[in-house]
C-alpha positions, -999 to 999 in steps of 0.1 A, spaced: 263 -35 523 244 -37 487 212 -69 484 218 -93 457 184 -97 436 177 -122 411 155 -105 385 127 -122 394 142 -158 388 142 -190 414 169 -192 438 200 -202 426 195 -194 387 217 -207 364 238 -195 334 218 -209 307 182 -196 325 193 -162 326 210 -164 290 174 -180 279 160 -149 302 179 -125 278 173 -147 243 132 -139 250 139 -100 258 156 -99 227 133 -107 207 103 -88 225 126 -54 221 129 -66 182 110 -35 165 83 -42 139 46 -57 140 48 -92 130 76 -106 152 80 -141 138 89 -168 163 113 -171 186 146 -186 172 152 -219 193 186 -229 176 207 -244 201 234 -230 170 225 -195 175 227 -199 209 258 -211 209 272 -178 186 247 -157 209 261 -162 245 291 -186 238 314 -150 255 290 -147 284 283 -185 294 315 -202 293 319 -240 285 278 -228 274 285 -258 246 288 -285 271 250 -282 274 225 -296 257 200 -287 229 170 -298 245 181 -281 280 186 -246 261 149 -251 249 133 -261 282 151 -230 293 140 -208 264 104 -226 269 101 -220 311 114 -179 299 85 -174 277 61 -191 303 74 -166 327 78 -134 302 48 -108 327 35 -137 347 42 -106 373 27 -81 354 6 -51 375 -19 -30 353 -44 -24 382 -51 12 378 -50 11 343 -84 11 334 -92 43 360 -60 61 341 -80 55 306 -107 68 313 -102 94 333 -84 108 299 -110 96 277 -135 113 301 -112 142 302 -108 143 342 -77 146 339 -60 167 308 -29 143 302 -3 125 322 34 125 324 44 91 317 77 80 327 89 37 310 120 20 321 132 -6 302 159 -33 304 177 -4 280 163 28 283 139 49 300 120 78 285 94 106 295 63 108 273 26 134 278 -4 111 267 -32 130 258 -66 124 243 -76 147 212 -102 172 223 -117 166 186 -113 131 178 -110 117 218 -81 93 202 -50 90 222 -20 107 215 15 111 227 44 136 227 84 128 235 98 151 267 130 125 268 147 94 265 178 76 269 200 53 276 210 44 318 233 13 310 260 32 309 292 9 310 288 -27 308 295 -51 339 320 -75 335 309 -106 325 331 -140 327 355 -145 294 348 -169 270 360 -182 235 352 -158 208 346 -181 180 343 -146 150 364 -120 147 357 -91 169 339 -60 148 329 -23 163 292 -39 158 297 -76 175 315 -54 204 279 -35 205 259 -68 199 283 -83 226 282 -50 251 242 -55 249 242 -88 254 263 -91 282 246 -60 299 212 -80 300 228 -110 311 244 -91 336 207 -83 351 195 -117 347 223 -137 364 219 -108 395 257 -96 384 236 -61 389 221 -53 416 190 -32 418 212 -3 438 237 -2 410 207 -1 390 183 26 404 216 48 406 223 47 360 185 53 358 188 87 383 216 98 365 198 92 332 170 109 349 179 142 357 182 163 329 143 149 317 113 171 322 99 156 353 71 177 373 86 191 407 62 192 427 41 168 414 14 177 404 -26 177 417 -41 140 406 -74 162 382 -41 184 362 -11 156 346 0 133 370 29 111 365 25 76 361 56 51 363 50 17 337 85 -2 343 85 -24 311 107 -56 327 78 -73 351 99 -102 354 134 -80 357 125 -84 397 166 -60 398 151 -29 372 115 -35 391 131 -29 425 153 -1 410 126 17 399 112 23 433 151 34 443 144 66 422 139 101 443 123 121 410 101 89 408 82 88 441 54 112 436 37 92 405 -1 82 419 4 53 397 31 26 387 26 -5 360 45 -37 351 40 -47 313 63 -72 302 96 -68 284 91 -44 249 100 -7 243 67 5 219 82 31 191 54 55 191 53 58 230 33 48 253 3 51 240 -6 13 244 -15 23 275 -47 33 264 -52 6 241 -78 -8 267 -93 26 267 -132 30 250 -142 51 226 -153 91 230 -167 92 192 -182 60 172 -154 52 143 -178 56 104 -170 40 70 -176 65 46 -189 59 10 -206 69 -22 -238 68 -32 -250 74 -66 -288 82 -79 -296 59 -109 -323 87 -118 -306 120 -114 -264 114 -110 -267 135 -75 -237 122 -56 -244 114 -19 -220 108 10 -232 79 31 -215 69 64 -221 34 85 -213 29 122 -182 3 126 -178 6 162 -199 23 186 -189 55 208 -175 32 242 -165 4 226 -134 -9 236 -97 -36 219 -79 -56 238 -51 -42 262 -20 -45 286 -48 -59 314 -66 -86 295 -35 -98 273 -64 -128 263 -87 -108 245 -95 -107 212 -99 -75 192 -133 -68 177 -135 -70 142 -165 -54 116 -176 -55 86 -190 -34 57 -201 -46 21 -188 -18 -5 -183 -17 -39 -175 4 -71 -193 38 -77 -204 35 -112 -185 59 -126 -152 51 -117 -132 45 -149 -93 33 -152 -81 24 -132 -98 8 -107 -86 18 -76 -104 39 -47 -104 49 -11 -115 37 21 -115 52 45 -126 56 82 -133 84 100 -147 98 135 -174 123 140 -206 129 155 -237 120 139 -241 159 133 -217 168 118 -205 179 82 -186 161 59 -154 181 63 -153 183 102 -149 141 97 -112 133 111 -101 106 96 -86 72 114 -73 48 85 -71 53 49 -69 27 24 -66 25 -17 -86 -9 -24 -93 -31 -55 -125 -31 -64 -139 -60 -89 -161 -48 -111 -201 -59 -109 -195 -77 -76 -197 -66 -38 -170 -69 -23 -165 -68 15 -140 -51 40 -133 -59 80 -119 -39 98 -103 -44 138 -100 -24 165 -64 -26 174 -70 5 199 -91 37 202 -67 49 176 -56 21 159 -72 -2 131 -64 -37 112 -76 -41 77 -86 -77 68 -89 -80 31 -77 -106 5 -77 -78 -26 -46 -55 -38 -45 -25 -11 -24 6 -1 -24 32 23 -42 62 6 -16 92 13 -48 119 0 -58 144 31 -89 139 35 -103 175 29 -91 173 -5 -119 143 -18 -141 161 1 -131 191 -21 -135 169 -53 -161 151 -52 -187 158 -75 -217 166 -66 -239 156 -99 -226 128 -124 -241 125 -156 -244 88 -179 -206 83 -189 -190 87 -226 -200 60 -247 -163 47 -266 -160 33 -299 -125 17 -304 -109 7 -334 -81 -19 -328 -58 -27 -360 -32 -51 -358 -6 -59 -384 -6 -92 -396 27 -98 -415 52 -117 -404 82 -137 -411 86 -171 -426 85 -196 -395 76 -173 -367 53 -154 -383 19 -174 -366 38 -168 -331 39 -130 -337 5 -124 -352 -9 -146 -321 17 -118 -295 -2 -93 -312 -40 -100 -308 -30 -112 -278 -16 -76 -268 -54 -62 -288 -72 -88 -266 -56 -72 -234 -67 -40 -242 -101 -50 -257 -107 -65 -219 -91 -38 -197 -115 -14 -211 -146 -32 -211 -135 -42 -176 -129 2 -172 -162 14 -187 -188 11 -165 -216 5 -188 -219 -29 -202 -235 -10 -233 -207 22 -232 -177 3 -256 -182 -10 -289 -153 -27 -309 -140 -22 -345 -117 -46 -361 -90 -39 -389 -63 -62 -401 -37 -47 -425 -7 -67 -447 19 -59 -470 15 -53 -501 13 -81 -525 34 -71 -552 47 -45 -542 46 -16 -565 23 -15 -597 -14 4 -598 -33 -24 -599 -21 -37 -559 -43 -48 -541 -58 -30 -505 -39 -41 -477 -71 -42 -460 -79 -78 -456 -97 -81 -424 -125 -53 -419 -158 -59 -390 -181 -33 -383 -184 -18 -347 -196 -43 -322 -194 -56 -290 -161 -62 -274 -171 -104 -270 -180 -103 -302 -148 -89 -311 -127 -112 -295 -143 -138 -310 -139 -123 -344 -100 -119 -335 -94 -163 -326 -97 -164 -364 -75 -143 -383 -41 -155 -400 -7 -144 -402 0 -133 -437 36 -133 -448 59 -103 -451 70 -90 -480 92 -59 -472 115 -54 -438 112 -11 -435 69 -11 -436 34 -23 -441 6 -8 -458 -10 3 -421 -6 38 -450 -45 25 -460 -63 24 -427 -71 57 -422 -88 59 -457 -106 22 -448 -118 44 -417 -133 79 -436 -154 48 -449 -168 40 -413 -181 77 -402 -223 69 -407 -205 36 -378 -200 66 -352 -223 69 -319 -232 107 -311 -210 127 -287 -188 89 -288 -154 88 -279 -132 71 -312 -99 60 -306 -82 43 -336 -53 14 -314 -23 5 -340 -7 -27 -324 18 -35 -348 59 -33 -356 67 -13 -386 55 19 -399 38 29 -429 50 34 -463 63 66 -478 44 89 -496 70 100 -512 113 103 -509 114 73 -492 144 70 -464 182 52 -476 184 17 -459 228 21 -454 235 -15 -441 206 -34 -457 204 -34 -490 164 -38 -498 150 -4 -506 124 11 -486 94 17 -511 70 48 -517 33 30 -511 20 22 -548 -11 38 -544 6 70 -533 -16 74 -505 -14 109 -483 -21 94 -455 -3 125 -431 -32 143 -442 -62 117 -443 -53 106 -408 -54 146 -396 -90 149 -412 -104 123 -385 -85 141 -361 -100 175 -364 -133 168 -383 -144 132 -366 -124 138 -332 -104 100 -335 -81 98 -308 -51 79 -318 -28 54 -299 -1 31 -306 9 -4 -296 46 -15 -309 71 -37 -312 98 -20 -328 119 -41 -353 153 -45 -346 165 -19 -375 151 4 -354 177 7 -330 203 40 -341 232 21 -349 213 1 -374 190 19 -398 189 53 -384 177 67 -415 152 44 -416 147 43 -377 144 83 -376 115 76 -402 96 55 -383 95 75 -354 83 103 -369 52 82 -389 52 68 -350 41 100 -341 16 103 -358 -5 73 -354 4 73 -310 -3 110 -313 -24 108 -278 -2 80 -265 27 54 -276 35 27 -258 60 -8 -269 53 -43 -258 66 -35 -216 38 -10 -209 7 -32 -186 -29 -34 -207 -36 -7 -180 -17 21 -185 -26 18 -221 -63 23 -213 -56 46 -186 -43 69 -216 -75 59 -240 -97 67 -211 -87 97 -204 -116 119 -214 -144 98 -207 -150 104 -168 -170 131 -168 -188 149 -139 -218 177 -138 -190 207 -124 -159 196 -143 -139 176 -117 -125 137 -110 -149 112 -105 -150 96 -70 -119 88 -54 -142 68 -27 -157 37 -27 -192 33 -32 -218 22 -5 -236 -10 -12 -264 -36 15 -293 -26 27 -299 13 22 -312 15 60 -278 7 72 -262 43 57 -271 74 69 -262 95 42 -255 132 33 -274 146 4 -250 163 -23 -263 202 -10 -239 192 21 -203 214 20 -168 211 20 
């Protein structure tokens, strides 16, 4: 005769209490971290349990919330973690090599091998077997169907029916034990039981408040050799039983890694500071109310970091005498750090091999392997290359919206200047020159005045920004071209302003291309003529001389006019595209491109190191130097 069990609930458990227990279990079995609190809505509960609990709608919302509160309060109250401390210390300390862990839940069984790595001492697990044990779901009381049945809703109802049958006592421990035993027959369990000092068998029942499941596990003959039985709350960790060692002590210290650059010699050193010493522990299953420890570290952008402003933050495990190439990463992130200011990164030790980054700034996972970071870290940096940037802005605009068009161009130009200033590490490395060009007035004739009506030599970025704010728009006289062809000729007079060994960049911010030197294209849909430059400037040859003799880099940031579309003025559009390939030789951008993307291209050749490798990817060390353990640049990767 079978013995009926009541799943750990008080004698006389009613359907409402059983449904609340199932609701709490379903919430605990959800995947993913940061699961929101359980929804106490009575309408949701009625849709969920209407079939299992006939007349569910006759209960009140107050009664449901009360039952749900009791079920949440009881979750895990029957947990048993005695012996978990021994398992943690035995694995971390090397007393046992590994453990075979059998997990039994309300729906599944799983067999895994749990051990600690020989190199890093961090917990790891290998899945050996996993299966559902529930088989055919038990019959449950019929009720009125609230929704049209589909395969998905039927599967959900079967799952709820299975859990409800256990919570209500419809399924007995014998019935469940037989199902678990059948599921484990093909599992790779150790037979006979190994010695305590090799790989013992550990049973974890993840259903601490479900007595029928607990009793069923004890009936399975294959599990009787286990030397340790644990009861934990309902749940099914996605990564296996590694959570059993969440409270284990660290075998090795966890270090934060950064770079230190000698300001006088440019030598790059790796440095590390301890976050959590060996022996540190976090809150594990045995200490539900414990709070994991938090450590802080001060960092800054490296002094020669260029754009973009993302750098790697690595936490590694290592012994004090280990070389950097032998350090083992535990967590790696890419963080965005402000220019010229120190930042605090906070790390929370959730488990020996799992940490949380508490940082309000932008960050995402770092995918670059540690050995590549070490390999590409330069041994020495030289002073950053100075940048001489000339920004040429088209000031002409149509009547009525010309001021708005110029304001947009000046805003884009200012955004690029600001982003460049932020990305250049040395405050004195960037100088900015300004050129404003307009249409020819009148359009033809040898006596036409030059379209260059603003010209300001190289100066600091703030002074250039103040000048830009005072610029006024000029009228538009021609649809298809403007006086851009005069800019290269103007730049030939600037050769004495360039600094030796500087990066020289021309950034054109405008809409229309320059006038052609000869043989203008034909406008086929508009009656306006395409004219040649009245001064007959051969701007293509003039720009080529600047590129080759003065090493000028040419970038263009363009807001194309409507006739640039293929079906508008194809011949003129083809001419415009060819012209922009000259002024945008090193980079052509449109209004949809971010200033940071423009700057990344602009500064692509300023990142210099002693051995030709990329700049340091790691964040820079900040705070007292005595808190960092330095590894001189003589280290080998």
